[in-house]
LOGUPA-966896 format. One line per 3 residues: for each residue y negated, x, z of N, C-alpha, C. Coordinates in Angstrom, 2 decimals, decimal comma, padded with zeros to 5 digits. Layout:
Y/X/Z/Y/X/Z/Y/X/Z  ...
END
This chain:
008,83/013,69/008,43/009,47/012,80/009,38/008,41/012,18/010,30  008,51/010,88/010,45/007,64/010,11/011,35/006,19/010,03/010,87  005,95/010,33/009,60/004,59/010,24/009,07/004,19/008,80/008,82
005,16/007,89/008,81/004,86/006,48/008,58/005,12/006,06/007,15  005,89/006,83/006,41/006,13/006,52/004,99/006,69/005,12/004,80  007,70/004,77/005,57/008,33/003,46/005,42/007,41/002,36/005,92
006,87/002,52/007,10/006,01/001,48/007,68/004,76/001,28/006,84  004,09/002,36/006,49/002,88/002,27/005,66/003,24/001,72/004,29  004,37/002,18/003,74/004,80/001,69/002,42/005,01/000,19/002,41
005,68/-000,33/003,43/005,90/-001,78/003,53/004,58/-002,54/003,67  003,72/-002,04/004,54/002,42/-002,69/004,74/001,60/-002,69/003,46  001,57/-001,56/002,78/000,81/-001,45/001,55/001,39/-002,34/000,46
002,71/-002,38/000,34/003,35/-003,25/-000,65/002,99/-004,72/-000,37  002,98/-005,10/000,89/002,60/-006,48/001,26/001,14/-006,77/000,87  000,26/-005,83/001,15/-001,15/-006,02/000,82/-001,36/-006,15/-000,69
-000,60/-005,37/-001,47/-000,75/-005,36/-002,92/000,07/-006,43/-003,63  001,07/-006,98/-002,92/001,99/-007,91/-003,56/002,98/-007,20/-004,47  003,31/-005,97/-004,13/004,23/-005,15/-004,93/005,61/-005,12/-004,29
006,57/-004,56/-005,00/007,90/-004,33/-004,45/007,86/-003,10/-003,56  008,77/-003,05/-002,60/008,90/-001,86/-001,74/010,36/-001,44/-001,73  010,59/-000,14/-001,88/011,94/000,42/-001,81/011,93/001,61/-000,87
012,73/001,51/000,17/012,94/002,63/001,08/014,16/003,39/000,56  014,00/004,66/000,24/015,10/005,42/-000,35/016,29/005,56/000,60  016,03/005,60/001,90/017,15/005,66/002,84/017,99/004,39/002,77
017,32/003,23/002,67/018,05/001,96/002,55/018,79/001,88/001,22  018,15/002,33/000,15/018,80/002,34/-001,16/020,00/003,29/-001,15  019,87/004,40/-000,42/020,96/005,37/-000,29/022,19/004,69/000,31
021,97/003,89/001,35/023,08/003,18/002,00/023,73/002,21/001,02  022,92/001,48/000,28/023,46/000,52/-000,68/024,29/001,20/-001,77  023,84/002,34/-002,24/024,52/003,03/-003,34/025,71/003,85/-002,85
025,57/004,54/-001,74/026,61/005,46/-001,28/027,46/004,94/-000,12  027,07/003,81/000,47/027,87/003,22/001,53/027,83/003,95/002,86  026,82/004,79/003,04/026,64/005,50/004,32/025,17/005,82/004,47
024,75/006,03/005,71/023,36/006,39/005,95/023,15/007,86/005,59  021,92/008,25/005,36/021,65/009,67/005,15/022,18/010,53/006,30  022,00/010,07/007,53/022,48/010,83/008,69/024,00/011,02/008,63
024,72/009,95/008,29/026,19/010,05/008,17/026,58/011,00/007,06  025,88/010,94/005,95/026,17/011,82/004,82/025,95/013,28/005,20  024,83/013,55/005,87/024,53/014,93/006,29/025,59/015,43/007,25
025,98/014,59/008,22/027,01/015,00/009,19/028,33/015,28/008,49  028,70/014,45/007,53/030,01/014,55/006,89/030,06/015,59/005,77  029,00/015,67/004,97/029,04/016,51/003,77/028,04/017,67/003,75
027,08/017,65/004,66/026,07/018,71/004,67/024,81/018,33/003,91  023,77/019,10/004,15/022,45/018,78/003,60/022,40/018,93/002,08  023,07/019,93/001,52/023,01/020,13/000,06/023,61/018,94/-000,68
024,77/018,48/-000,22/025,41/017,33/-000,88/024,54/016,09/-000,71  023,96/015,94/000,47/023,05/014,81/000,69/021,89/014,84/-000,30  021,27/016,00/-000,48/020,12/016,11/-001,39/020,52/015,73/-002,82
021,71/016,13/-003,24/022,17/015,76/-004,59/022,34/014,25/-004,70  022,96/013,65/-003,71/023,17/012,20/-003,71/021,83/011,46/-003,65  020,90/011,98/-002,87/019,57/011,38/-002,74/018,85/011,39/-004,09
018,99/012,49/-004,82/018,35/012,59/-006,14/018,93/011,55/-007,09  020,24/011,32/-007,03/020,87/010,30/-007,87/020,32/008,91/-007,56  020,02/008,66/-006,30/019,46/007,36/-005,90/018,13/007,14/-006,62
017,27/008,14/-006,59/015,97/008,01/-007,24/016,14/007,84/-008,75  017,05/008,60/-009,34/017,29/008,46/-010,78/017,78/007,06/-011,12  018,68/006,51/-010,28/019,17/005,14/-010,51/018,03/004,13/-010,38
017,19/004,28/-009,36/016,09/003,35/-009,14/015,06/003,43/-010,26  014,84/004,62/-010,80/013,85/004,80/-011,86/014,24/004,02/-013,12  015,52/003,73/-013,27/015,99/003,01/-014,45/015,94/001,49/-014,29
015,64/001,01/-013,09/015,53/-000,43/-012,88/014,26/-000,97/-013,55  014,31/-002,19/-014,04/013,15/-002,76/-014,72/012,11/-003,34/-013,74  011,74/-002,55/-012,76/010,74/-003,00/-011,78/009,39/-002,35/-012,09
008,35/-003,13/-011,95/007,00/-002,59/-012,06/006,31/-002,77/-010,73  005,31/-001,97/-010,50/004,52/-002,05/-009,27/005,42/-001,95/-008,04  005,95/-000,74/-007,87/006,87/-000,46/-006,78/006,32/000,69/-005,94
006,46/000,55/-004,64/006,14/001,64/-003,72/007,47/002,14/-003,18  007,70/003,45/-003,33/008,92/004,09/-002,83/008,56/004,92/-001,61  009,36/004,81/-000,58/009,23/005,69/000,59/010,39/006,67/000,53
010,08/007,94/000,36/011,13/008,97/000,29/011,35/009,57/001,66  012,41/010,32/001,79/012,61/011,12/002,99/011,64/012,30/002,94  011,34/012,88/004,09/010,37/013,97/004,16/010,77/015,20/003,38
012,07/015,45/003,24/012,52/016,63/002,52/012,69/016,41/001,03  012,66/015,15/000,60/012,93/014,85/-000,81/012,02/015,62/-001,78  010,71/015,63/-001,57/009,83/016,29/-002,55/010,05/017,80/-002,65
010,75/018,38/-001,69/010,89/019,84/-001,61/012,16/020,39/-002,24  012,96/019,53/-002,81/014,25/019,97/-003,36/014,18/019,95/-004,87  014,57/021,07/-005,47/014,58/021,22/-006,93/013,24/020,77/-007,52
013,28/019,90/-008,54/012,06/019,44/-009,20/011,66/018,04/-008,75  012,05/017,66/-007,56/011,84/016,28/-007,10/010,37/015,86/-007,06  009,48/016,76/-006,68/008,06/016,36/-006,63/007,56/016,04/-008,03
007,96/016,83/-009,00/007,56/016,56/-010,38/008,13/015,23/-010,85  009,37/014,93/-010,46/009,99/013,65/-010,82/009,22/012,49/-010,20  008,81/012,63/-008,94/008,03/011,58/-008,29/006,72/011,34/-009,02
006,08/012,42/-009,43/004,80/012,28/-010,13/004,98/011,62/-011,49  006,13/011,82/-012,11/006,42/011,14/-013,38/006,62/009,64/-013,17  007,17/009,27/-012,02/007,39/007,86/-011,71/006,09/007,12/-011,44
005,09/007,83/-010,97/003,83/007,18/-010,64/002,95/008,05/-009,78  002,15/007,43/-008,97/001,20/008,12/-008,10/001,89/008,52/-006,80  001,69/009,76/-006,40/002,30/010,23/-005,15/001,22/010,39/-004,08
001,63/010,13/-002,85/000,70/010,18/-001,72/001,34/010,98/-000,59  000,58/011,88/-000,03/001,02/012,66/001,13/000,19/012,20/002,33  000,86/011,68/003,34/000,19/011,30/004,59/000,27/012,53/005,49
-000,84/013,20/005,63/-000,88/014,50/006,32/-001,18/014,34/007,81  -000,27/014,83/008,60/-000,38/014,80/010,07/-000,35/016,23/010,60  -000,92/016,41/011,76/-000,75/017,67/012,48/000,63/017,66/013,13
001,29/018,81/013,24/002,63/018,86/013,82/002,74/018,21/015,20  001,74/018,40/016,05/001,84/017,84/017,41/001,87/016,31/017,36  001,15/015,71/016,42/001,16/014,26/016,31/002,49/013,75/015,74
003,07/014,51/014,83/004,40/014,13/014,32/005,43/014,19/015,44  005,35/015,22/016,27/006,29/015,33/017,40/006,12/014,14/018,34  004,89/013,76/018,62/004,64/012,60/019,48/005,21/011,33/018,86
005,00/011,15/017,57/005,51/009,97/016,88/007,04/009,98/016,84  007,63/011,15/016,63/009,09/011,24/016,61/009,70/010,86/017,95  009,01/011,20/019,02/009,53/010,86/020,35/009,61/009,35/020,56
008,88/008,59/019,74/008,92/007,13/019,83/010,07/006,53/019,01  010,82/007,38/018,30/011,90/006,90/017,44/013,27/007,20/018,05  014,30/006,70/017,40/015,68/006,96/017,80/016,14/008,25/017,14
016,11/009,34/017,88/016,44/010,65/017,32/017,92/010,78/016,96  018,77/009,86/017,41/020,18/009,94/017,02/020,34/009,64/015,54  019,33/009,01/014,93/019,36/008,73/013,49/018,86/009,92/012,67
018,50/010,98/013,34/018,00/012,19/012,69/018,84/013,37/013,19  019,95/013,65/012,50/020,90/014,65/012,99/020,30/016,00/013,38  019,34/016,48/012,62/018,81/017,80/012,94/017,84/017,79/014,12
017,46/016,60/014,59/016,52/016,49/015,71/017,16/015,95/016,98  018,35/015,47/016,85/019,03/014,81/017,97/019,02/015,67/019,23  018,58/015,07/020,34/018,61/015,74/021,64/017,45/016,68/021,91
016,52/016,81/021,00/015,41/017,74/021,20/014,32/017,10/022,09  013,66/017,93/022,88/012,51/017,50/023,66/011,28/017,52/022,75  010,17/017,01/023,24/008,95/017,00/022,43/008,52/018,44/022,08
008,65/019,35/023,04/008,31/020,75/022,78/009,22/021,38/021,74  010,51/021,07/021,82/011,46/021,57/020,83/011,19/020,97/019,45  010,80/019,70/019,43/010,44/019,07/018,16/009,25/019,78/017,54
008,24/020,07/018,34/007,06/020,76/017,84/007,43/022,14/017,29  008,30/022,85/018,01/008,74/024,17/017,55/009,53/024,08/016,25  010,22/022,98/016,05/010,98/022,76/014,81/010,06/022,31/013,67
009,17/021,37/013,96/008,31/020,76/012,94/007,32/021,76/012,35  006,70/022,57/013,19/005,61/023,43/012,74/006,02/024,33/011,57  007,09/025,13/011,68/007,45/025,96/010,52/008,00/025,14/009,35
008,67/024,03/009,66/009,19/023,19/008,58/008,05/022,60/007,77  007,03/022,12/008,44/005,87/021,55/007,76/005,15/022,63/006,94  005,04/023,82/007,50/004,41/024,93/006,77/005,19/025,23/005,48
006,51/025,19/005,55/007,34/025,45/004,37/007,23/024,33/003,34  007,09/023,11/003,80/007,04/021,95/002,91/005,64/021,70/002,35  004,64/022,18/003,03/003,25/021,90/002,66/002,93/022,20/001,18
003,38/023,31/000,61/003,07/023,55/-000,81/003,59/022,44/-001,74  004,71/021,85/-001,41/005,24/020,74/-002,21/004,40/019,49/-001,98  004,13/019,19/-000,72/003,37/018,00/-000,37/001,96/018,03/-000,98
001,38/019,21/-001,04/000,01/019,35/-001,54/-000,09/019,08/-003,04  001,03/018,94/-003,72/001,03/018,58/-005,14/000,85/017,08/-005,35  000,83/016,33/-004,27/000,67/014,87/-004,37/-000,67/014,53/-005,03
-000,70/013,36/-005,65/-001,94/012,91/-006,29/-003,03/012,63/-005,26  -002,62/012,10/-004,12/-003,57/011,80/-003,04/-003,05/012,40/-001,75  -003,96/013,00/-000,99/-003,62/013,54/000,32/-004,48/012,78/001,32
-003,81/012,06/002,20/-004,49/011,23/003,19/-004,36/011,91/004,56  -005,48/012,32/005,11/-005,47/012,90/006,46/-005,30/011,76/007,44  -004,21/011,76/008,17/-003,92/010,68/009,10/-004,88/010,70/010,27
-005,39/009,52/010,60/-006,21/009,40/011,81/-005,28/009,33/013,01  -005,79/009,55/014,17/-004,95/009,44/015,36/-005,54/008,37/016,26  -004,78/007,33/016,48/-005,18/006,22/017,34/-004,35/006,29/018,62
-004,57/005,35/019,49/-003,81/005,31/020,74/-002,38/004,82/020,53  -002,19/003,98/019,52/-000,88/003,37/019,28/-000,47/003,68/017,85  000,75/004,18/017,66/001,22/004,59/016,34/001,09/003,48/015,30
001,38/002,24/015,69/001,31/001,12/014,75/-000,11/000,95/014,21  -001,12/001,24/015,02/-002,50/001,15/014,56/-002,78/002,19/013,49  -002,23/003,39/013,65/-002,38/004,43/012,64/-001,82/003,95/011,31
-000,61/003,40/011,34/000,07/002,98/010,13/-000,70/001,86/009,42  -001,19/000,90/010,18/-001,97/-000,20/009,60/-003,25/000,34/008,97  -003,92/001,23/009,66/-005,16/001,82/009,16/-004,91/002,58/007,86
-003,84/003,37/007,82/-003,52/004,15/006,62/-003,20/003,20/005,46  -002,43/002,16/005,71/-002,10/001,20/004,66/-003,36/000,55/004,10  -004,27/000,17/004,98/-005,52/-000,46/004,53/-006,39/000,53/003,76
-006,40/001,78/004,19/-007,16/002,82/003,49/-006,58/003,03/002,09  -005,26/003,09/001,99/-004,61/003,25/000,68/-004,84/002,03/-000,20  -004,80/000,85/000,37/-005,07/-000,37/-000,38/-006,46/-000,30/-001,03
-007,45/000,09/-000,26/-008,81/000,21/-000,80/-008,86/001,26/-001,90  -008,17/002,36/-001,68/-008,15/003,43/-002,67/-007,54/002,95/-003,98  -006,42/002,22/-003,89/-005,70/001,77/-005,08/-006,45/000,64/-005,79
-007,00/-000,29/-005,04/-007,63/-001,46/-005,66/-009,04/-001,18/-006,18  -009,64/-000,08/-005,78/-010,96/000,25/-006,29/-010,89/001,33/-007,36  -009,70/001,70/-007,73/-009,48/002,78/-008,71/-009,84/002,32/-010,10
END
């Protein structure tokens, strides 16, 4: 959460001239509700099943050169990380928990049901063990990008997108 997957994904897709798909937006189009609404109404397990169907549906589209931004928990459910790797190259934007908490405080936490109403300290206490649990899945990514820390979050995202662009175009 708040690693910049969507923002960096959009920036990188623009730099490369590729398509961009945000899985949360695709989820809304397919299921008629936001991930947050789905989690509130049906619970996290049902959401994860529906989220997996979205990726399976998208994988069947005749699109080439696509960047997908997944939710932070997506790679950690069932065989999802392996599925992502079959679709193409996977990238983990690695942040320290304290920086994720700072970035999350800049967002609308009402769109994140499990974080709603938390202070920055509470976010850090939540993020740290969650990131530790997810790290083994994330570390299976083809590329692991250690996020730099700038004064402004948007600068971080632009820098990461440009770094990934260089990585992809010089490959």
